[in-house]
N, C-alpha and C positions, 0 to 999 in steps of 0.2 A: 504494500500500500504506500501511496505517496500522500503526504500531508498537503492539503490545498489551502485552507484558511481557517481562521476562527472568527467568530462574529460577536459583536456587542450591540445591543439595543440601547441607544442613548437618546435623551430627550431632544437634543439639537444636533443631529448628525452633520449638517452643513457647517456649523461652527466647529465641531470636533474635528472634522476633516481638515479644515483650514489650520487649526491649531497643530495637529499632528504633522501636517506638511511643513508649516512654517518653523516649528520648533524641534521636530525630531527628524526632519529630512525625508519623510515618507513621500512617495509619489503615487499618483492615481494609476491603477492598473485597469480599472473599469468603473464606470459611474452611471447613475441614473438620476436625471435632473428633476424628476417628479417624485411625489411621496411614494415610498418612505425614504427617498434620498439615499438609496443604497450605494455605498462607495467602497470599493476594494482598494486598499492602500498597500503598497509593496515597500519593503526595505530596500537598501541600496544593492543588495544581492539579487533582488527579484525573486528570491526563494521563499520568503516569509510574507504572508498576506494577512492583513486584518480587515475585516468587513465592519463598517460602521453604518448603522441605519437607525431611523426613528419610526418605529411601528407601535402606535398606541394600542393595537389589538392585544399586545402582550404587555404586562406591567414592566415598567422600567425598573431594573434592579436598583437597590439602594447600595450603590458601590461604596459610598462613604461609610456605611455601617459594616461592610465586610472587612475582616482582618486581612492585611496584605499577604499573609502567609497562606490564606485560603485561595487567593487568586491574585495574580499580578501579571503585567506585561513587562518583559525584561528587554533592555537594550544594552548592547556592548558600548562601553564608553572608555576611551583611553585615559581621559581625565574626568572622572566622575564628579569631582568637586566643581570644576568649571561648568560642566553641563548642569549640575544642580543649581548653581547660581543663575544661569541663563533661564532655566525652567521656572524657578521661583519668581524671577522678574516677569515671566510670561503668564503668571497666574497659578502655577502649581503650588501645592502646600507640602511642607516637610512631614515625614513620618519618622524614620530612624535610619541609622547606618550601622554597618557591621563589618568587622574584619574577620575573615575565616582562618582557621588554623593553617590552611595551605597557602595563605598569602593573598587570597582573593579579597576584594573590597566591594561591598554592596551598599548602595544608597537607595532607600525607599522613599518615594514621593507619591503624591496623588495629583492627577491632572485636574483641570478646573471643574470636571464633572465627578470627581471623587474616585476615578479608576486608579487603582494602585499601579505605579510605574516603578520599575527597578532599574537602576543604572549599575552595571556590573563591569568590573575590571578583574578578569580571572587571572590567577597566577599562571595557569596552564589553559589557554583557550581551547575550546572544543575544536577537534580536527575537522577540516573540510571533508565532506563525504562525496 
């Protein structure tokens, strides 16, 4: 099996898409300009896709209430502290940070809609497959 995407139902998909593109460097792989404003965003590898949409037929999850260890979206960051400062200036909120025994460094934030975001600098990056 090959992973295609994961999806998040958010109250304002159009605003979230713009935020993720502007501040995390994601790009549109496919989009729909009418409701529910479904947009597939790709990372710079084109290998990982997140779908954002606004569909009131299903309840919007309370992302702010979910503990970041239950669910988060992680991004590789060579300088997590610099990225944290940039995202905080763009409306993200801080959660916590952690240094792992292997030397990896993690910073947890929440985007403006409460979705947990992790910035990760791994001591040993995952191998390209």
